[in-house]
TORTITI-273140 format. One record per residue (C-alpha): x, y, z; residue in one letter. Coordinates in Angstrom, 2 decimals, always signed. Layout:
BEGIN
{{X, Y, Z}, "A"},
...
# end
This chain:
BEGIN
{{+101.52, +102.87, +90.98}, "M"},
{{+101.41, +99.44, +92.32}, "K"},
{{+105.09, +99.50, +92.23}, "T"},
{{+105.19, +102.22, +94.47}, "F"},
{{+102.62, +101.28, +96.55}, "T"},
{{+104.59, +97.67, +96.58}, "S"},
{{+107.45, +99.70, +97.65}, "R"},
{{+106.10, +101.45, +100.66}, "K"},
{{+104.28, +98.41, +101.70}, "R"},
{{+107.44, +96.08, +101.29}, "N"},
{{+109.35, +98.67, +103.65}, "I"},
{{+106.71, +98.33, +106.29}, "G"},
{{+107.14, +94.67, +106.12}, "L"},
{{+110.70, +94.58, +106.31}, "A"},
{{+110.74, +96.95, +109.19}, "A"},
{{+108.05, +95.34, +111.29}, "G"},
{{+109.66, +92.36, +110.95}, "A"},
{{+113.09, +93.93, +112.47}, "L"},
{{+110.60, +95.53, +115.67}, "W"},
{{+109.29, +91.48, +115.78}, "L"},
{{+112.97, +90.63, +116.09}, "I"},
{{+114.03, +92.70, +118.52}, "A"},
{{+111.42, +92.38, +120.76}, "I"},
{{+111.09, +88.06, +120.50}, "S"},
{{+115.21, +88.37, +121.52}, "F"},
{{+114.56, +90.75, +124.24}, "V"},
{{+111.68, +87.82, +125.32}, "F"},
{{+113.76, +84.95, +124.93}, "V"},
{{+117.18, +86.81, +125.99}, "A"},
{{+115.10, +87.63, +129.27}, "W"},
{{+113.08, +84.25, +129.96}, "S"},
{{+116.33, +82.26, +129.22}, "L"},
{{+118.92, +84.15, +131.63}, "L"},
{{+116.06, +84.20, +134.44}, "A"},
{{+115.80, +80.14, +134.01}, "I"},
{{+119.95, +80.59, +134.53}, "G"},
{{+120.60, +76.93, +133.73}, "T"},
{{+123.47, +75.97, +131.18}, "L"},
{{+121.42, +74.63, +128.75}, "T"},
{{+119.27, +77.70, +128.63}, "S"},
{{+122.09, +79.95, +128.02}, "I"},
{{+123.31, +77.66, +125.18}, "Y"},
{{+119.87, +78.04, +123.38}, "V"},
{{+120.23, +81.92, +124.32}, "L"},
{{+123.20, +81.87, +121.94}, "V"},
{{+122.10, +79.78, +119.28}, "V"},
{{+118.65, +82.10, +119.69}, "T"},
{{+121.03, +85.01, +119.22}, "F"},
{{+123.12, +84.25, +115.95}, "V"},
{{+119.85, +82.89, +114.57}, "L"},
{{+118.04, +86.18, +115.02}, "L"},
{{+121.25, +87.96, +113.62}, "C"},
{{+120.52, +86.49, +110.78}, "I"},
{{+117.23, +87.49, +110.49}, "L"},
{{+118.23, +91.16, +111.10}, "V"},
{{+120.74, +91.02, +108.60}, "V"},
{{+117.87, +89.71, +105.93}, "T"},
{{+115.73, +92.18, +107.01}, "G"},
{{+118.25, +94.78, +106.56}, "V"},
{{+119.43, +93.33, +102.68}, "L"},
{{+115.05, +93.19, +102.30}, "V"},
{{+115.04, +96.73, +103.05}, "I"},
{{+118.04, +97.64, +101.03}, "R"},
{{+116.57, +95.94, +97.81}, "A"},
{{+113.27, +97.93, +98.04}, "T"},
{{+115.09, +101.51, +98.26}, "L"},
{{+116.44, +99.96, +94.41}, "D"},
{{+112.79, +99.63, +93.43}, "L"},
{{+111.10, +103.04, +91.66}, "P"},
{{+110.81, +105.51, +94.38}, "K"},
{{+107.38, +107.64, +94.59}, "N"},
{{+107.93, +111.29, +94.70}, "I"},
{{+104.33, +112.24, +95.42}, "A"},
{{+103.05, +113.26, +98.22}, "Q"},
{{+101.08, +110.46, +100.74}, "P"},
{{+97.93, +110.20, +99.92}, "T"},
{{+94.72, +110.67, +102.13}, "P"},
{{+94.41, +107.02, +102.66}, "E"},
{{+98.26, +106.69, +103.28}, "E"},
{{+97.66, +109.59, +105.96}, "K"},
{{+94.90, +107.56, +107.77}, "L"},
{{+96.77, +104.61, +107.97}, "I"},
{{+99.55, +106.37, +110.26}, "G"},
{{+96.88, +108.11, +111.94}, "R"},
{{+95.20, +104.85, +112.80}, "R"},
{{+98.62, +103.03, +113.56}, "F"},
{{+99.39, +106.11, +116.09}, "A"},
{{+95.84, +105.67, +117.84}, "L"},
{{+96.69, +102.11, +118.38}, "V"},
{{+99.89, +102.93, +119.89}, "V"},
{{+98.15, +105.30, +122.05}, "S"},
{{+96.20, +103.11, +123.55}, "V"},
{{+98.00, +99.93, +123.88}, "E"},
{{+100.89, +102.60, +125.90}, "V"},
{{+97.55, +103.74, +128.22}, "I"},
{{+96.47, +99.95, +128.35}, "A"},
{{+100.62, +99.26, +130.05}, "F"},
{{+100.55, +102.23, +132.29}, "A"},
{{+97.10, +101.20, +133.83}, "V"},
{{+97.64, +97.41, +133.73}, "V"},
{{+101.13, +97.83, +135.72}, "N"},
{{+99.86, +100.53, +138.28}, "L"},
{{+97.16, +97.68, +138.96}, "F"},
{{+100.06, +94.99, +139.10}, "I"},
{{+101.87, +97.25, +141.04}, "G"},
{{+99.20, +98.30, +143.68}, "L"},
{{+98.50, +95.05, +144.03}, "T"},
{{+101.67, +93.45, +144.13}, "R"},
{{+101.13, +90.53, +141.54}, "K"},
{{+104.25, +91.05, +139.76}, "F"},
{{+104.04, +87.47, +138.93}, "E"},
{{+101.23, +88.18, +136.33}, "L"},
{{+103.46, +91.07, +134.37}, "I"},
{{+104.30, +89.16, +131.67}, "P"},
{{+101.33, +87.61, +131.11}, "S"},
{{+99.27, +90.82, +131.14}, "L"},
{{+101.80, +92.65, +129.14}, "N"},
{{+101.83, +90.29, +125.97}, "L"},
{{+98.20, +89.99, +126.43}, "I"},
{{+97.64, +93.80, +125.49}, "I"},
{{+100.59, +93.37, +122.91}, "V"},
{{+98.57, +90.44, +121.40}, "G"},
{{+95.22, +92.35, +121.14}, "I"},
{{+97.06, +95.82, +119.62}, "H"},
{{+98.02, +92.99, +116.33}, "F"},
{{+94.18, +93.03, +115.78}, "I"},
{{+93.34, +96.36, +114.68}, "P"},
{{+96.87, +96.80, +112.61}, "L"},
{{+95.65, +93.29, +110.95}, "A"},
{{+93.20, +95.40, +109.80}, "K"},
{{+95.03, +98.77, +109.24}, "I"},
{{+98.27, +97.53, +107.63}, "F"},
{{+96.40, +94.72, +105.26}, "R"},
{{+98.39, +91.60, +107.21}, "V"},
{{+95.93, +88.85, +107.50}, "P"},
{{+98.34, +87.03, +109.66}, "R"},
{{+98.72, +89.61, +112.53}, "Y"},
{{+95.51, +88.11, +113.54}, "Y"},
{{+97.27, +85.06, +113.96}, "I"},
{{+99.85, +86.91, +115.71}, "T"},
{{+97.49, +88.58, +118.01}, "G"},
{{+95.34, +85.57, +118.83}, "L"},
{{+98.60, +83.62, +120.02}, "F"},
{{+99.91, +86.34, +122.18}, "F"},
{{+96.48, +86.08, +123.88}, "C"},
{{+96.21, +82.21, +124.47}, "V"},
{{+99.62, +81.39, +125.16}, "I"},
{{+99.71, +83.98, +128.62}, "P"},
{{+95.91, +82.69, +129.44}, "I"},
{{+96.93, +78.93, +129.20}, "I"},
{{+100.13, +79.46, +131.21}, "T"},
{{+97.60, +81.20, +133.81}, "L"},
{{+95.34, +78.54, +133.63}, "L"},
{{+97.10, +75.44, +133.54}, "A"},
{{+100.56, +76.02, +134.89}, "I"},
{{+100.65, +75.72, +138.44}, "P"},
{{+101.58, +79.18, +139.76}, "K"},
{{+104.54, +77.60, +142.38}, "Q"},
{{+105.95, +75.92, +139.32}, "L"},
{{+109.77, +75.92, +139.23}, "I"},
{{+111.86, +76.11, +135.69}, "I"},
{{+115.72, +76.46, +136.60}, "G"},
{{+115.82, +79.58, +139.07}, "Q"},
{{+112.15, +81.29, +138.50}, "T"},
{{+108.48, +80.63, +138.34}, "I"},
{{+107.41, +79.45, +134.92}, "A"},
{{+104.74, +82.26, +134.86}, "W"},
{{+107.34, +84.58, +134.50}, "Y"},
{{+109.24, +82.68, +131.28}, "V"},
{{+106.96, +80.30, +129.51}, "V"},
{{+104.55, +83.51, +128.32}, "P"},
{{+107.79, +85.55, +127.14}, "S"},
{{+109.46, +82.15, +125.32}, "L"},
{{+106.26, +81.20, +123.54}, "G"},
{{+105.24, +84.93, +122.42}, "C"},
{{+109.14, +85.45, +121.42}, "G"},
{{+108.88, +81.94, +119.24}, "F"},
{{+105.80, +83.17, +117.49}, "V"},
{{+107.32, +87.17, +116.99}, "A"},
{{+110.02, +85.64, +115.29}, "S"},
{{+107.97, +83.31, +112.92}, "L"},
{{+105.85, +86.43, +112.13}, "T"},
{{+108.89, +88.37, +111.21}, "A"},
{{+110.09, +85.56, +108.91}, "V"},
{{+106.30, +85.37, +107.34}, "A"},
{{+106.92, +89.28, +106.83}, "G"},
{{+110.42, +89.19, +105.42}, "L"},
{{+109.31, +86.14, +102.97}, "H"},
{{+106.45, +88.01, +101.77}, "E"},
{{+108.50, +91.24, +100.86}, "A"},
{{+111.04, +89.65, +99.12}, "W"},
{{+108.69, +87.47, +97.06}, "Q"},
{{+106.97, +91.12, +96.45}, "S"},
{{+110.67, +92.38, +95.41}, "I"},
{{+110.81, +89.63, +93.15}, "S"},
{{+107.75, +89.87, +90.90}, "K"},
{{+108.48, +93.81, +90.63}, "I"},
{{+111.88, +92.77, +89.29}, "R"},
{{+110.87, +90.37, +86.88}, "N"},
{{+107.94, +93.05, +85.37}, "A"},
{{+110.61, +95.50, +84.79}, "T"},
# end
């Protein structure tokens, strides 16, 4: 039974890591392109290569997990509850995005878009940490909230980085880096679990 549970968890960890890799690339790519300097383009290329390596690693972890013994039993009540709670968290997150971005649109304070949206993402990690039993999501969520808040409080609104204002790019770059580290940790945990299962069989 532990093998089956680990199999599902490993798939979840790898899938979550791939999602984190995707959003980290979006955050970082948008920020570096907005900065628009030659150095930022070089950094973007290096980042793209590194994240591609992580994507390949994630796919390999999923393939290795699929080779483990498969559970043909129906989902347990606990698994169904996890699915419902996850759907609820995502639904609340989407509603929060809509409300916050409507407020930004009405007030025309577009420089707040990155920070406020990243804070919402950070908050959504808090319940996910408990739902999926992944304690590091608490840390990820904390950084996703702290980085934008520090940006808004400590960085002058008029500060320019490259060709854009700092408020647009600093939160995205910082949170993109955090998301990448979280993805690496998830893939590492999944691979360790796979290795233990293989050694036990």
